[in-house]
Residue, then its C-alpha position, 0 to 999 in steps of 0.5 A: m475351279f468348278r465355280k469359275v467354269l460355271s461363272i464363265l459358262t453363265a457369262l457366255a450364255l448371257l452374252l449369247s442371249v444378248t447377242t441373239v436379241f441384238a442380231e434379231t433386232a438388227e435384222h428388223e426395223p423397229v416398229t410400234i403397233s397397238y392392240y385393242s381387246t374386248q376381253a374385259g376384266v383382264d387388263d393387267e394380265t393382257v399387258a403381262t402377256l403382251a410383254k412376253f410377246m415383246e420379249q420374243y419380238p424385241w423390235i416390236t413395241v405394242n401399245y395396249y388399248p383396253c375396251g370401254d363399257d361400250q366396246l364398239a364405240a370405244w373402238l370406233a373412237l380410235y379410228s376417229a382419232k386416227t389411232a386405229p389399233t393394228v390388231s383388234l380382238l372383236d366380235c365376229g359380226q363387228i369384224l365382218n361389218y368393218s371388213d373393209y378396214m381388215m386384212d384378208l389374212t389368207k393373203a398374209e406373207d405366211p398364212s400357214f397358221f390357218n393349218h392349225v385351225l380346226s374350226g371357226t374360220e367360217f365366222f370371219q367370212k362373208e357369203g360368197d367371199p373366200a377372204i378370211y378377216g379374222i383368226p378365231g380367238s376361242y370357241q364357246g358353248f352355251s346351253l343349259l349350265y347344270n349343277k352335276t352335284i344336284v343331278k347326281k343326288v337326285f338321279g344317281d351317279d350313273f345318270n346320263v343327261d343324254t336321256v333328256n332328249t325331248v321337251d317332255k323328258l326335260v319337264e320330267f327332269f325338272d319335275k324330279i329335281e323339284a320333287a327332291g327339294y331343289p329349284s329346277t332353273v333360274v332365268f338370267s334376265a339381262d337383255w343380251a342374254l335373252g336377246a342374243h343367247y336365248l332368242g337370236a342364236q337359237l332362232f336363226s340356227e340350224w333349227l331353221g334348216d341349212k344356212e340358205a333357209q336361215r338367210k331366207v327367213m331373215a331376208d323375209l323378215k327384213a322385207g316385211n313379209y314373214n309372219l313369225i307367229e306361224n313359224e314352228h321353230f319360233n313357237n317351239l323355242m318360246n314353248v321351252f322358254d315358257i317352261l323355264k319362265e314358269r319354273n324360274i326361281n326368281k319368278a316373283d321378280p324376274l328382272a331384279d336378278t344379277q348375273e353374279g347372283d344367278l351364277e352363285l345360286l347355280a354354283h352353290g346348289k341353290v338351283a339346278t340349271m341356268f341357260q348361259g355359256d361356258w364363259n361364265w366360269l370367269a365369275i364362278r371360279n371366284f366363289e368358294n365351295i363350288d359344286e361340280l358343274g357342266i353343260m347339257h343340251l336344251p331339247l326343243t321338240n318331242d322328236a327323240e330321233d331329232a339329233r338337234n335335241l342333243k346339241i348345244l350352241g357353239s360359236c367362235p364369237k371373237g377373232y383377231a383382225v389386222d387393220i389395213y386402213q390406218n396402219t402401214p405395211e410394216q405395222q400390218a406385218a407385225g400385227v399378223l405376227l401378234a395376231q397369230w402369236l396370241a392365237l397359237s403360241p403357248e403364251g397365248e394358249d395359257f392366257m386363253v385356257r388357264l386364265i379365261g377358261s376358253t376352249l380353243p379350236f386349234d390342233n396344237v393345244t396342250a394346256v389342261n382346261e380347268n374350266p369344267l364348263a369348257v370341258s363340256t363344250q369340248e366334249y360336245l365339239n369333239a362329238g360333232r354335237i354343235l348347233d350352227c348359229s353362225t348365220y345369226l352371229c355373222e349376218a344378223p343386225t348388230d343391234f338385234w339383241l340391244v333392241v329385241g332384248p327388252f322385248m324378251q324382258a317384257y315377255l319374261a316379266g309377263q308384260s307382253d304375250r307371244a303374239n306381241l313379241a313376234q310382232e315386235i320382232q317383225d317390226y324391228f326387221a321391217n324398220l331396218d334402214 
């Protein structure tokens, strides 16, 4: 009798489920949309996540467009083919550059999802424009990745990296690590790492002052009337780079490294620090026998009272944008549903936190982050110890790192000096169209 009742209840439950899906579907006209993501290397996982969305919104079909090696070119090619993605996960600078194509999400039918966003909408706004063209996809921190296992062995379990609050203290920190038999740092030589993360994001940051001061330096460079070599912050930044360059474990052949090789040195205790970001956990987690890792700040001056010396760089590098140029109003409405679902749903959270290892700038996150680097970012974020670099990310020319990165590589390899580097940067800005 019990089994018979259970069978009837199970059948009723299945019928109710099917009826509910049918009713929801009947209330909406079927619509097909598309999604383009620049989150490379996780295509299968992205497809699986989109399948969960389609289960919850059965009247919406989502076609997935993976990114190519040249992510922007691949995205623009879809526009040229009249197949613009409905929703795109793009770098914030790209969203702002192509904002004419994008929906002002504050004008979505129900923009209340922004109430859950703690930080990052400023990365998707233009100067003087209240429109918001993207939902923040994640929050990322970058500065000195460090091997906590090495630091504990050298300094003891109770050592606080916050004591490394000046350039002199950084040198002392490195000296003690090297005296204990460990190389102190590795410099990752990729053009985007040197041009965007080390130089661009730090040069055009709150180290220059507020956003207006940052914009003025950039505008003066574009006007061709700024002497960068006389800028104190630029020299401080390069002074610290010289310290890293001199102590680089790959100093003998600094351009022959690889990202995976450098990260493996850090993860396996072959080197103590590396200037990079928490997104590198995606590669690090594949190694075996990983040491304890974290992120610490990179001081640029000898002023122990300067709070910026105890901050890391942070950004909302990517966001979800909805196309209004080639997608119908019905597709746009479905796209908003997908964008907010990817950002705020438990399934989207699971994808970004558990799979990608990102920090999320939302107030409803419950997933435990297994990325120790992102945990460090969250600690700096919660403490308000984040250097604002949104001016660079949102307003610098999009090819800055592509052009200036090789200049930094030449400097790293000893093929250029500081004065020449400064002049090359000035020439780059002066020659912009």
